C-alpha positions, 0 to 999 in steps of 0.5 A: 178317088183322086190319086196323089202325085204326078203320072210317071208311067202310063199304059194306053190301050195296051193289048198282048196275046200269046198265040192266036186265041190267048188274049192276056191283056185287052186294051188296058189303060194303067197309070202309075203315080210318083211316090205311090205303091201300086198293087196289081192283083187278080187270079193266076194267068190274068196278065199281071206279070205280063204288064210288069215285063211290058213296063220294064221294056222286056216285052213289047205289046201287040198294040197300045202306047207306053209313056215314061214320064211323058215320053213315048217309049219306042222298042224294048230295053236297050232300043230306047233310053227311058227318062227314068230308071226302072228296076225289076225284082223277079219272082225266083230272085234269078241269081247266078248260082256260080257267082258270089253274092257280091258278084250278083249284086254288082254284076252290071257295074262289074260288066259295064262300068269303069269303076274300080273293083274296090269301089264296086265292092263298097257300093255292093256292101252298102246295098247289102247293109240296106237289105239287112245282109251285111257281110254276106258278099263272099257267100254263094246263093246256095248258102242262103235261105229263100228269104235271103236270096230275095233280099239279095235280088233287092240289093241288085235292083237298087244298086246304082252307078254314082258316075251316072246318077240319072240311071238310078232306078226311080221305079221298082217292079216286084213280081211275087216277092213273097211267093214261096216264103213262110209267114215270118220270112214274108213279113221281113220282105214286106217290111223291107219293101216299105223301108226301101221306099223311104231309104232309096231313090225308088219311092215308086213301085209296082207290086204283083202278088197273090198274098193277102198280107203283102197286098195289105202291108205293101200297097197304097192303091190296087188294080184288079185284073181279070180276063185281060181287063182292069175290072176295079181300082181303089185304095187298099183300105177299100178292099173290105168295103167294096161291093165289086163281086170279083174283089169280094170273091178273090179275097174271100177265097170262095169258089162261088162267084164270077171268077171261073175256077178251072 
């Protein structure tokens, strides 16, 4: 399989442990290519979300190297200026309950930019329009459904400061974006993810998910993690033809196979 596009993020020999004996990532190599939708899948507790947090600069690996567009990253977010913007959509939306939708989406601009409030509100409204939530800026998270809160978190991830276009997120990281949603709400989110890939500056994204439909509808390439290692890589259409026993067991949902059920 020959990937399309240039590498934008590379993890080389990345390892991470929590405590003395809990090895989560074990010498992982991973490359993310420009314009591609990468899915990171595998059983629970195999380091998928840990990889996202390392890519985002929220967590430091114990060993290994991270390259962002060819430049080695040193430290965590705030310690080092990445050459491209990276945005993250958290599993639980992570909205501030006491703030309105407008204040949540525009939080960083309100706090750290010199833009006038009416200009920020305009940018927020544009992002809410993009995620299919026009006119919701004055509502609070408690007034929204789970799917709507997810979409608000998408708007927050893609909002940019026009005075600093270089900081616009070129890569989005999605951590279980359809977890806990019913099938219809999941379809709405899956469609939105693909739409944002074509309509925003974030043409590249990494998706962590367990949902079969989300894997198949939102990813181009798959990396399968198990026991801290990349066990298989392939295109999404290879899922149904591979003989890799871990992948076969994962998608069949069988309790029989090499994946230990505990």
